[in-house]
C-alpha positions as CSV (number, residue, x, y, z in Angstrom):
1,M,49.4,-18.8,23.9
2,T,47.0,-17.7,21.2
3,V,47.4,-19.1,17.7
4,P,46.9,-16.5,15.0
5,V,44.0,-17.3,12.7
6,P,45.1,-17.1,9.0
7,P,43.2,-14.8,6.8
8,P,40.6,-16.2,4.4
9,A,42.3,-17.6,1.2
10,A,41.9,-15.3,-1.7
11,P,41.0,-16.8,-5.1
12,P,44.1,-17.3,-7.3
13,P,44.6,-14.3,-9.7
14,Q,44.2,-16.5,-12.8
15,L,40.7,-17.5,-11.6
16,V,39.4,-14.0,-10.8
17,R,36.6,-12.8,-13.0
18,S,36.3,-9.2,-11.6
19,P,39.3,-7.2,-10.4
20,L,37.4,-6.5,-7.2
21,S,37.1,-10.2,-6.4
22,D,40.8,-10.9,-5.9
23,G,40.6,-11.2,-2.1
24,E,42.3,-7.8,-1.5
25,W,40.7,-4.8,0.2
26,H,39.1,-2.3,-2.2
27,R,37.3,1.0,-1.9
28,L,34.0,2.0,-3.2
29,H,33.4,4.2,-6.2
30,P,35.1,7.7,-5.8
31,L,31.7,9.4,-6.3
32,T,30.2,7.6,-3.3
33,P,30.6,10.6,-1.0
34,L,28.8,12.8,-3.6
35,L,25.7,10.5,-3.5
36,R,25.9,9.9,0.3
37,G,26.8,13.4,1.5
38,G,26.1,15.6,-1.5
39,L,22.4,14.9,-1.4
40,F,22.4,15.8,2.3
41,L,24.1,19.1,1.5
42,L,21.5,19.8,-1.2
43,V,18.7,19.3,1.3
44,V,20.3,21.6,3.8
45,I,20.9,24.3,1.1
46,G,17.2,23.9,0.1
47,I,16.1,24.5,3.6
48,V,18.3,27.6,4.0
49,F,17.0,29.0,0.7
50,S,13.4,28.3,1.7
51,N,13.8,30.2,4.9
52,L,15.6,33.1,3.2
53,R,13.2,33.3,0.3
54,D,11.8,36.7,1.0
55,R,15.3,38.2,1.7
56,L,16.7,36.8,-1.5
57,L,13.8,38.2,-3.5
58,Y,14.4,41.6,-1.9
59,I,18.1,41.5,-2.7
60,F,18.1,40.0,-6.3
61,L,14.6,40.5,-7.6
62,P,13.0,43.4,-5.7
63,W,10.5,44.2,-8.5
64,L,8.8,40.8,-8.2
65,A,7.8,41.4,-4.5
66,P,7.8,45.1,-3.8
67,G,6.0,44.7,-0.5
68,V,8.7,42.4,0.9
69,G,11.3,45.2,1.2
70,D,9.6,47.0,4.1
71,E,9.4,43.7,6.1
72,V,13.1,42.9,5.4
73,V,14.2,46.4,6.5
74,E,12.1,45.9,9.7
75,W,13.7,42.5,10.4
76,E,17.2,44.0,9.9
77,E,16.5,46.9,12.4
78,M,15.2,44.4,15.0
79,G,18.4,42.4,14.7
80,G,16.9,39.2,16.2
81,D,18.0,37.0,13.4
82,P,21.6,35.7,12.8
83,V,21.4,36.9,9.2
84,D,20.2,40.4,10.4
85,F,23.1,40.5,12.9
86,V,25.6,39.8,10.1
87,I,24.0,42.5,7.9
88,A,23.8,45.0,10.7
89,N,27.5,44.6,11.8
90,N,28.8,44.2,8.2
91,L,30.3,40.7,8.9
92,Y,29.9,39.4,5.4
93,V,33.5,38.2,5.0
94,L,33.4,36.4,8.4
95,A,30.1,34.7,7.6
96,A,31.4,33.5,4.2
97,L,34.6,32.1,5.8
98,S,32.5,30.3,8.4
99,V,30.3,28.7,5.8
100,L,33.4,27.8,3.8
101,A,35.0,26.2,6.9
102,V,31.8,24.2,7.6
103,L,31.7,22.9,4.0
104,I,35.4,22.0,4.1
105,I,34.9,20.0,7.4
106,L,31.9,18.2,5.9
107,V,33.8,17.4,2.7
108,A,36.7,16.1,4.8
109,V,34.4,14.0,6.9
110,F,32.7,12.4,3.8
111,Y,36.1,11.9,2.1
112,T,37.6,10.3,5.2
113,S,34.6,8.1,5.7
114,W,35.0,6.9,2.1
115,R,38.7,6.2,2.6
116,F,38.0,4.1,5.7
117,H,35.1,2.2,4.0
118,T,36.7,-0.9,2.3
119,F,35.5,-4.3,1.2
120,R,37.0,-7.6,0.0
121,I,35.6,-10.8,-1.6
122,T,37.3,-14.1,-0.8
123,E,36.3,-17.6,-1.7
124,D,34.4,-17.9,1.6
125,D,32.7,-14.5,2.4
126,V,32.2,-10.9,1.7
127,E,33.7,-8.5,4.3
128,V,33.1,-4.8,4.8
129,R,35.1,-2.5,7.1
130,S,33.8,1.0,7.9
131,G,33.8,3.8,10.5
132,I,36.3,6.5,11.5
133,L,36.2,6.7,15.3
134,F,34.1,3.5,15.8
135,R,35.2,0.8,13.5
136,T,32.9,-1.9,12.4
137,Q,33.6,-5.1,10.3
138,R,30.9,-7.3,8.9
139,R,31.3,-10.6,7.2
140,A,28.7,-12.5,5.1
141,P,29.5,-16.2,4.5
142,L,28.9,-17.0,0.8
143,D,27.4,-20.4,1.5
144,R,24.6,-18.6,3.4
145,V,23.8,-16.0,0.8
146,Q,20.0,-15.7,0.3
147,G,20.1,-13.4,-2.6
148,V,22.0,-10.5,-4.3
149,N,20.2,-7.2,-5.0
150,L,21.4,-4.6,-7.5
151,T,19.7,-1.3,-7.0
152,R,20.0,1.6,-9.5
153,P,18.7,4.9,-8.1
154,M,17.9,7.5,-10.7
155,I,20.7,9.9,-10.0
156,A,23.3,7.1,-9.4
157,R,22.4,5.3,-12.6
158,L,22.9,8.4,-14.7
159,L,26.4,8.6,-13.2
160,G,27.0,4.9,-14.1
161,M,26.7,3.7,-10.5
162,A,24.7,1.0,-8.7
163,K,24.2,-0.3,-5.1
164,L,25.0,-3.9,-4.4
165,E,23.4,-5.7,-1.4
166,V,24.3,-9.2,-0.3
167,V,21.3,-10.7,1.5
168,G,22.3,-12.7,4.6
169,A,20.5,-15.3,6.6
170,G,20.0,-13.4,9.9
171,M,18.2,-10.3,11.1
172,S,19.9,-7.1,9.7
173,A,22.6,-9.4,8.3
174,N,22.8,-7.8,4.8
175,V,26.1,-6.4,3.6
176,K,25.8,-3.3,1.3
177,L,28.3,-2.0,-1.2
178,E,27.1,1.4,-2.1
179,Y,28.2,2.5,-4.6
180,L,30.1,0.7,-7.4
181,S,30.3,1.3,-11.1
182,T,27.5,-0.5,-12.9
183,A,30.0,-2.8,-14.7
184,N,31.8,-3.6,-11.5
185,A,28.6,-4.2,-9.6
186,E,27.3,-6.7,-12.2
187,A,30.7,-8.5,-12.3
188,V,30.9,-8.7,-8.5
189,R,27.3,-10.0,-8.3
190,A,28.2,-12.7,-10.8
191,D,31.3,-13.6,-8.8
192,I,29.4,-13.8,-5.5
193,L,26.8,-16.0,-7.0
194,R,29.4,-18.2,-8.6
195,L,31.3,-18.7,-5.3
196,A,28.0,-19.2,-3.4
197,S,27.1,-22.0,-5.8
198,G,30.2,-24.0,-4.8
199,R,32.2,-23.3,-7.9
200,R,35.4,-21.3,-8.3
201,L,35.8,-18.1,-10.2
202,A,36.4,-18.4,-13.9
203,D,39.2,-16.8,-15.8
204,A,37.1,-14.2,-17.7
205,A,37.2,-10.5,-18.1
206,A,34.6,-8.5,-16.2
207,P,31.9,-7.0,-18.4
208,G,32.6,-3.5,-19.5
209,E,36.4,-3.9,-19.4
210,G,36.8,-3.7,-23.1
211,Q,37.3,-0.6,-25.2
212,R,36.9,2.6,-23.1
213,P,36.0,6.1,-24.4
214,A,38.9,8.4,-25.0
215,S,37.9,11.1,-22.5
216,R,35.9,11.3,-19.2
217,T,33.4,13.6,-20.9
218,A,32.7,11.0,-23.6
219,A,32.5,8.3,-20.9
220,L,30.0,10.3,-19.0
221,G,27.9,10.9,-22.1
222,L,28.0,7.3,-23.0
223,T,26.9,6.3,-19.5
224,V,24.0,8.7,-19.4
225,S,22.8,7.6,-22.9
226,R,23.1,4.0,-21.9
227,E,21.2,4.4,-18.7
228,L,18.5,6.5,-20.3
229,A,18.1,3.6,-22.8
230,G,18.0,1.2,-19.9
231,I,15.0,3.1,-18.4
232,I,13.1,2.5,-21.6
233,E,14.4,-0.9,-22.7
234,G,15.3,-2.5,-19.3
235,S,18.4,-2.7,-17.3
236,E,19.1,-6.4,-17.5
237,A,20.2,-8.4,-20.5
238,P,17.6,-10.7,-22.1
239,V,17.5,-14.4,-21.2
240,G,17.8,-17.2,-23.6
241,E,14.2,-18.4,-23.0
242,P,11.9,-15.5,-23.5
243,E,8.8,-17.7,-23.2
244,S,9.7,-18.2,-19.5
245,V,9.8,-14.5,-18.8
246,V,6.8,-12.9,-17.1
247,H,5.9,-9.2,-17.7
248,I,2.9,-7.2,-16.4
249,P,1.1,-4.9,-18.8
250,L,0.6,-1.3,-17.5
251,G,-3.2,-1.5,-17.9
252,R,-3.5,-4.7,-15.8
253,L,-1.2,-3.2,-13.1
254,V,-3.3,0.0,-12.8
255,A,-6.6,-2.0,-12.9
256,S,-5.4,-4.4,-10.2
257,H,-4.8,-1.4,-7.9
258,I,-8.2,0.0,-8.7
259,L,-9.9,-3.3,-8.1
260,S,-8.7,-3.7,-4.5
261,M,-10.4,-3.4,-1.1
262,S,-8.1,-0.5,-0.2
263,T,-9.5,1.5,-3.1
264,I,-13.0,0.7,-2.0
265,G,-12.2,1.9,1.5
266,L,-10.8,5.1,0.0
267,I,-14.0,5.7,-1.9
268,F,-16.1,5.2,1.2
269,A,-13.8,7.6,3.1
270,V,-14.2,10.3,0.4
271,V,-18.0,9.8,0.4
272,A,-18.1,10.0,4.2
273,I,-16.0,13.2,4.2
274,V,-18.3,14.8,1.6
275,V,-21.4,13.9,3.5
276,G,-19.9,15.0,6.8
277,V,-18.8,18.4,5.5
278,S,-22.1,19.0,3.9
279,Q,-23.7,18.3,7.3
280,G,-21.4,20.8,9.0
281,V,-19.0,18.2,10.5
282,T,-15.8,20.1,9.4
283,W,-13.4,18.1,11.7
284,M,-13.7,15.2,9.3
285,L,-12.1,17.4,6.6
286,F,-9.0,18.1,8.6
287,G,-8.8,14.6,10.1
288,F,-9.1,12.4,7.0
289,V,-7.8,14.5,4.1
290,P,-4.1,14.2,5.1
291,A,-4.6,10.4,5.4
292,I,-6.3,10.3,1.9
293,I,-3.4,12.3,0.4
294,G,-0.9,9.9,2.0
295,F,-2.8,6.9,0.7
296,G,-2.9,8.4,-2.8
297,A,0.8,8.9,-2.7
298,Y,1.3,5.3,-1.6
299,W,-1.1,4.1,-4.3
300,V,0.8,5.9,-7.1
301,R,4.2,4.9,-5.7
302,S,3.2,1.2,-5.6
303,I,2.2,1.4,-9.3
304,F,5.5,3.1,-10.3
305,K,7.4,0.5,-8.2
306,S,5.8,-2.4,-10.0
307,L,6.5,-0.9,-13.5
308,R,9.0,-2.8,-15.7
309,Y,8.4,-5.9,-13.6
310,S,9.9,-9.1,-15.0
311,I,10.9,-12.5,-13.6
312,A,13.2,-14.8,-15.6
313,P,15.5,-17.7,-15.1
314,T,19.3,-17.4,-14.9
315,P,22.0,-20.0,-14.4
316,D,22.3,-18.9,-10.7
317,G,18.7,-18.6,-9.8
318,V,15.6,-16.5,-10.5
319,R,16.0,-12.9,-11.5
320,I,13.3,-10.5,-10.4
321,T,13.4,-6.9,-11.7
322,Y,11.0,-4.0,-11.0
323,G,10.9,-0.2,-10.9
324,L,11.0,2.5,-13.5
325,T,13.3,5.3,-12.3
326,T,14.9,3.4,-9.5
327,T,15.4,-0.2,-10.7
328,I,15.9,-3.0,-8.3
329,T,17.2,-6.4,-9.6
330,E,17.4,-9.4,-7.4
331,I,18.8,-12.8,-8.1
332,L,17.3,-15.4,-5.8
333,P,19.5,-18.5,-5.7
334,P,17.9,-22.0,-5.7
335,G,16.5,-23.3,-2.5
336,R,16.0,-19.9,-0.8
337,V,12.1,-20.0,-1.0
338,H,10.6,-21.4,2.2
339,A,6.9,-21.0,1.3
340,V,4.8,-19.9,-1.7
341,E,1.3,-18.6,-1.6
342,V,-1.0,-18.1,-4.6
343,T,-3.9,-15.8,-3.8
344,Q,-6.9,-14.4,-5.6
345,P,-8.8,-11.5,-4.1
346,I,-12.5,-11.6,-4.8
347,M,-12.3,-8.3,-6.8
348,W,-9.9,-10.0,-9.3
349,R,-11.9,-13.1,-9.9
350,P,-13.8,-11.8,-13.0
351,A,-10.5,-10.9,-14.6
352,G,-8.8,-14.1,-13.6
353,W,-5.8,-12.5,-11.9
354,W,-3.7,-13.9,-9.1
355,T,-0.7,-12.8,-7.0
356,I,2.2,-14.8,-5.6
357,R,4.0,-14.1,-2.4
358,I,6.8,-16.1,-0.8
359,N,8.5,-16.5,2.6
360,R,12.3,-16.0,2.4
361,L,15.1,-14.6,4.4
362,T,15.6,-11.0,3.5
363,G,18.1,-10.0,6.1
364,R,15.9,-7.1,7.1
365,S,13.9,-6.3,10.2
366,A,10.2,-7.0,10.2
367,S,9.5,-3.3,10.6
368,D,11.3,-2.5,7.3
369,G,8.7,-1.3,4.8
370,S,10.8,-2.6,1.9
371,N,10.3,-6.2,3.0
372,D,7.2,-6.5,0.8
373,D,9.4,-5.6,-2.3
374,F,11.3,-8.9,-1.8
375,T,8.5,-11.2,-0.9
376,T,6.0,-10.4,-3.8
377,V,7.3,-12.3,-6.8
378,L,4.2,-11.8,-8.9
379,P,2.1,-8.6,-8.2
380,V,-0.7,-9.6,-10.6
381,G,-0.8,-12.2,-13.3
382,T,-2.9,-14.7,-15.2
383,V,-3.0,-18.4,-14.7
384,A,-0.4,-18.8,-17.3
385,D,1.8,-16.3,-15.5
386,V,1.3,-18.3,-12.2
387,E,2.4,-21.5,-14.0
388,R,5.6,-19.8,-15.3
389,V,6.4,-18.3,-11.9
390,L,5.9,-21.7,-10.2
391,R,8.3,-23.3,-12.6
392,L,10.9,-20.7,-11.6
393,V,10.5,-20.5,-7.8
394,Q,9.7,-24.3,-7.4
395,P,11.7,-26.1,-10.1
396,A,11.5,-29.4,-8.2
397,M,7.8,-29.6,-8.7
398,T,6.7,-32.1,-11.4
399,E,4.3,-31.2,-14.2
400,Q,1.6,-33.3,-12.5
401,E,2.1,-31.5,-9.2
402,R,1.8,-28.2,-10.9
403,G,-1.4,-29.4,-12.5
404,L,-2.8,-30.2,-9.1
405,V,-1.8,-26.8,-7.8
406,V,-3.5,-25.0,-10.7
407,Q,-6.6,-27.2,-11.4
408,Q,-7.4,-28.3,-7.8
409,G,-5.5,-25.9,-5.6
410,M,-6.5,-22.7,-7.3
411,F,-9.9,-23.6,-8.7
412,G,-10.9,-26.6,-6.6
413,P,-12.5,-28.6,-5.2
414,T,-13.3,-30.6,-8.4
415,A,-15.1,-33.8,-8.9
416,D,-11.8,-35.8,-8.6
417,D,-10.4,-33.7,-5.8
418,A,-7.2,-35.2,-4.4
419,F,-7.2,-32.9,-1.3
420,T,-8.3,-34.2,2.1
421,N,-10.9,-31.6,3.3
422,T,-12.6,-30.6,6.5
423,P,-15.2,-33.2,7.5
424,R,-18.8,-32.2,7.1
425,R,-19.4,-32.4,10.9
426,A,-17.1,-29.5,11.4
427,W,-18.7,-27.3,8.7
428,W,-19.6,-24.7,11.4
429,I,-15.9,-23.9,12.0
430,R,-15.5,-22.9,8.3
431,P,-19.1,-22.5,7.1
432,L,-18.2,-21.0,3.7
433,S,-15.0,-22.8,2.9
434,Y,-15.2,-26.2,4.6
435,R,-15.5,-28.0,1.2
436,R,-12.4,-26.2,0.0
437,N,-10.4,-26.2,3.2
438,G,-7.9,-29.1,2.9
439,F,-4.3,-30.4,2.4
440,L,-2.4,-32.6,0.1
441,L,1.0,-34.2,0.8
442,T,3.3,-35.1,-2.1
443,D,6.9,-36.4,-2.1
444,D,8.4,-32.9,-2.0
445,E,5.7,-30.4,-1.0
446,L,2.9,-29.9,1.4
447,L,-0.1,-28.1,-0.1
448,L,-2.6,-26.2,2.0
449,R,-5.8,-24.9,0.4
450,R,-8.3,-22.6,2.0
451,G,-10.6,-19.6,1.5
452,V,-13.6,-19.0,-0.7
453,V,-13.8,-15.2,-0.8
454,W,-10.0,-14.9,-0.9
455,R,-8.8,-18.1,-2.6
456,K,-5.4,-19.3,-1.3
457,I,-3.1,-22.2,-2.0
458,V,0.1,-22.5,0.1
459,I,3.0,-24.6,-1.2
460,L,5.6,-25.7,1.4
461,P,8.8,-27.3,0.2
462,L,9.5,-30.1,2.6
463,A,13.2,-29.6,2.4
464,R,12.7,-26.1,3.9
465,L,10.2,-27.1,6.6
466,Q,11.4,-26.3,10.1
467,S,8.7,-28.2,12.0
468,F,5.0,-29.1,11.9
469,G,2.6,-28.8,14.8
470,L,-1.0,-29.8,15.7
471,Y,-3.1,-27.5,17.9
472,Q,-6.6,-28.3,19.3
473,G,-8.9,-26.2,21.3
474,P,-11.9,-27.2,23.4
475,L,-14.4,-26.6,20.5
476,D,-12.2,-28.5,18.1
477,R,-12.2,-31.5,20.5
478,L,-16.0,-31.5,20.4
479,S,-16.0,-31.9,16.6
480,G,-13.0,-34.3,16.5
481,V,-10.8,-32.0,14.5
482,T,-7.5,-30.2,15.0
483,N,-5.5,-27.4,13.5
484,G,-2.2,-27.8,11.7
485,R,0.6,-25.2,11.3
486,A,3.9,-25.5,9.5
487,H,6.8,-23.6,10.9
488,V,8.9,-21.8,8.3
489,V,10.8,-18.5,8.2
490,Q,8.8,-15.4,8.9
491,G,7.0,-13.8,6.0
492,P,3.6,-12.8,4.5
493,V,2.6,-16.5,3.9
494,T,0.8,-18.0,6.8
495,P,1.0,-21.9,6.6
496,F,-2.0,-22.6,8.8
497,L,-4.9,-24.9,8.2
498,A,-7.9,-25.3,10.5
499,A,-10.5,-28.1,11.1
500,I,-8.5,-31.2,10.0
501,D,-9.9,-34.5,11.1
502,R,-8.0,-35.6,14.2
503,D,-7.1,-39.1,13.0
504,V,-6.1,-37.9,9.5
505,A,-4.0,-35.1,11.2
506,L,-2.1,-37.6,13.3
507,R,-1.2,-39.6,10.2
508,L,-0.3,-36.4,8.4
509,F,2.0,-35.5,11.3
510,D,4.0,-38.7,10.9
511,D,4.0,-38.5,7.1
512,V,5.3,-34.9,7.1
513,A,8.0,-35.9,9.6
514,R,9.3,-38.7,7.5
515,A,9.0,-36.9,4.2
516,S,10.8,-33.8,5.6
517,V,13.8,-35.8,6.7
518,R,13.9,-37.6,3.3
519,A,13.6,-34.3,1.4
520,A,16.3,-32.6,3.5
521,Q,18.7,-35.5,2.9
522,S,18.3,-35.3,-0.8
523,D,18.3,-31.5,-1.1
524,R,21.4,-30.1,-2.9
525,T,20.3,-26.5,-3.4
526,H,22.4,-25.2,-0.6
527,R,25.5,-25.3,-2.9
528,W,23.6,-25.8,-6.1
529,A,26.7,-26.3,-8.3
530,Q,28.9,-28.2,-5.8
531,D,29.0,-31.4,-7.9
532,E,29.7,-29.6,-11.2
533,G,33.1,-28.9,-12.7
534,D,34.8,-25.8,-11.6
535,G,34.6,-24.2,-15.0
536,A,31.2,-25.5,-16.0
537,A,28.2,-23.3,-15.6
538,P,24.8,-24.9,-14.7
539,A,22.3,-24.9,-17.4
540,P,19.5,-22.3,-17.1
541,M,16.1,-23.5,-15.8
542,A,14.1,-24.7,-18.7
543,A,10.5,-23.6,-19.4
544,E,8.1,-26.6,-19.6
545,A,5.0,-27.0,-21.6
546,P,1.8,-25.7,-20.0
547,T,0.5,-28.0,-17.3
548,S,-2.7,-30.1,-17.8
549,P,-5.0,-31.7,-15.3
550,P,-3.8,-35.0,-14.0
551,A,-5.1,-37.9,-16.0
552,G,-7.3,-40.6,-14.4
553,P,-9.7,-40.5,-11.5
554,V,-8.4,-39.3,-8.2
555,P,-10.2,-40.2,-5.0
556,S,-11.9,-37.3,-3.3
557,G,-11.0,-36.3,0.2
558,D,-14.2,-34.6,1.0
559,S,-16.2,-37.4,2.5
560,P,-18.2,-37.8,5.7
561,T,-15.7,-40.4,7.0
562,P,-12.3,-38.7,6.7
563,T,-10.7,-41.3,8.9
564,A,-10.9,-43.7,5.9
565,A,-8.7,-41.4,3.8
566,P,-5.2,-42.7,3.1
567,A,-2.4,-41.4,5.2
568,N,-0.9,-39.7,2.1
569,P,-3.7,-38.6,-0.3
570,A,-1.1,-38.3,-3.0
571,A,-0.6,-42.0,-2.9
572,A,-3.6,-42.4,-5.2
573,L,-1.6,-40.6,-7.8
574,P,1.1,-42.2,-9.9
575,A,3.9,-42.2,-7.4
576,P,7.2,-40.9,-8.6
577,S,10.3,-42.9,-7.9
578,E,11.9,-42.6,-4.5
579,P,14.3,-39.7,-4.5
580,S,17.9,-40.9,-4.6
581,L,20.8,-39.1,-3.2
582,P,23.3,-37.7,-5.7
583,P,26.6,-39.5,-5.7
584,A,28.9,-38.1,-3.0
585,P,32.0,-36.3,-4.2
586,P,35.0,-38.6,-4.2
587,T,36.9,-38.5,-0.9
588,A,40.3,-39.2,-2.3
589,R,41.2,-36.3,-4.7
590,P,44.5,-34.7,-5.4
591,A,44.9,-31.7,-3.2
592,D,44.4,-28.4,-4.8
593,P,46.3,-25.6,-3.0
594,T,43.9,-23.0,-4.5
595,E,40.8,-24.6,-3.2
596,R,39.4,-24.4,0.4
597,P,36.7,-26.7,1.8
598,S,33.2,-25.1,1.9
């Protein structure tokens, strides 16, 4: 006998913030079939008109192409084309009825697909049901939400619509709601983040439910004017701490693309083509010009994609916005960043620019080209921008630790270097960067520093670390060194460090194991508002004062005898107090029939 599983409990009506978050099944915006199927029909019509261009000119505008008429008459006499067959047999009415029937069938299919595409939001998850013949149902648990993306394509935003995407924790695990009205999408996003934080929904009206225009025409005009203003002024509301918001000037963005190795490669390719063609090697023109055109299109598209970039704190995480015509806004909840890498290409060094990338679960396949959009949190910025972004994506870092990252991780080694570096006897493994190649373990992070031509500092939160391994090859054994690799979720950041002294690496292995367990036990970012009152909202992340170099001498780790280095190089710094576990929620509590355990 099978016991029926009760459906997920819906939030009580008095606690619903958005009318779409009441636990009942809802449909998407009525104009969704227009954006999904209407654009497809426009493409098909464009192809048809492109193929019938000469015939349409002959019928409607014969004076613009007098030479086309003879060719059209010849085509009609041959009768080898379906259009010629219709004309020759005078089947205009039948052809029109056939086209109308096809359009009616397509409209019926799109409408039926919209009718069968429903979603609901409960206290535990977001569910989507779709499909006509083959039904599918997807469920995204709210306690595993990695982020919520709000995408506003150009045509959709002019109609007052947006696409909502709930980022899951598995491969191709994202749940998409395309499309919703912009007001509903913003309210649903807030509700999902509120439920994912461990709190219940508040009794508040969804934004945009106030006074409505008297007519649909006025509403459409108001929507278009508001979205056009959003393209100029920005789509998201300002935050309470403007000093913590990071923006990228247009000049810096364009210059950063020009000062890149890909641009230098493009210049060399153009020069090679010119020289080759001048010498009679014409195949180079046909072989490389299409690739250059494609690269140029990608170059321009990447600039437009990074326009209007901003990153700012919100009560539910970090808000990242970018794009000019198509705007994408993502809110990254706390604790969803598994690795951070601050990088400076050599071409950016005179300007003092850096870029920041992260490893995180995007719910997309590795072959998805849009993955980079969700892993680059700072396309190009100054040192001050890097400090602001680090405060946002790594709020658990202390001011002293950020000072180490900036002063010694980004610009080191310094005279009072706190990193344990590659021993001098292994200089031949990293001949240019052995003085800079090193690590530093703190109470909450593992820092890996490497590179001279391309400076890199990797920040690994110990609470997100999956494992840590040591690898040693035959040449490493000859020099008494080993390689270390931290295992985190897949992404652009490579947490690997070569040529670590063997004895130091063994102590690091034990220290990382203990520190990771301690950090994971004290981590509360999985449900970041679990211990707060149901109606209370967490305070936004505060912006701190600019970091300064750590005071006092710090022992250097770059010495000929690395085995004498302490097991934890950060021990020489003023040690913060041992992290204590937050008080556990009381076990005996009056039962609340509207609340379900997480």
